[in-house]
C-alpha positions, 0 to 999 in steps of 0.5 A: 589835240595832244598835250605838249609838255616843255620840260627844262632843267629847272622843272619840278619832276613831281609837278610834271608827273602830276600834270602828265598823270592828269592828262591821261584822264582825257588823252591816250597820248601826250608829248614832252620836249626837252633840250639838254641833259638836265631837262631830259633827266627831269622829264624821264623822272617825271615819266617814272613818277607818273607811272607810279601815280597811274599804276593803281588805276590800272593805267600803264604808260611808255615812251618813244624818244625821237629828235626834233629840230626847234628854234629858240631865240632865233637859233636852231636847236635839237630837242629830244621829243618823248611821245608818251602813250597809254599802253593798251 
């Protein structure tokens, strides 16, 4: 199963980056869901930081963004889903 990270405005980018980097020890791909500009900002910072963590191990990652409709408290919202892949 592909790991799914839900990132909010209050998420700590360094903590998310550490979790992302750790997930690539077992998986070639993970996904991140963000809702709102602040959450997307924290998510992108986490990906950038994780790239720095993984580079010395010879692992390169990249992401592909897409939209996804989700439901929060009974209300439909548009999330940005980031599919993060290990480059081959």
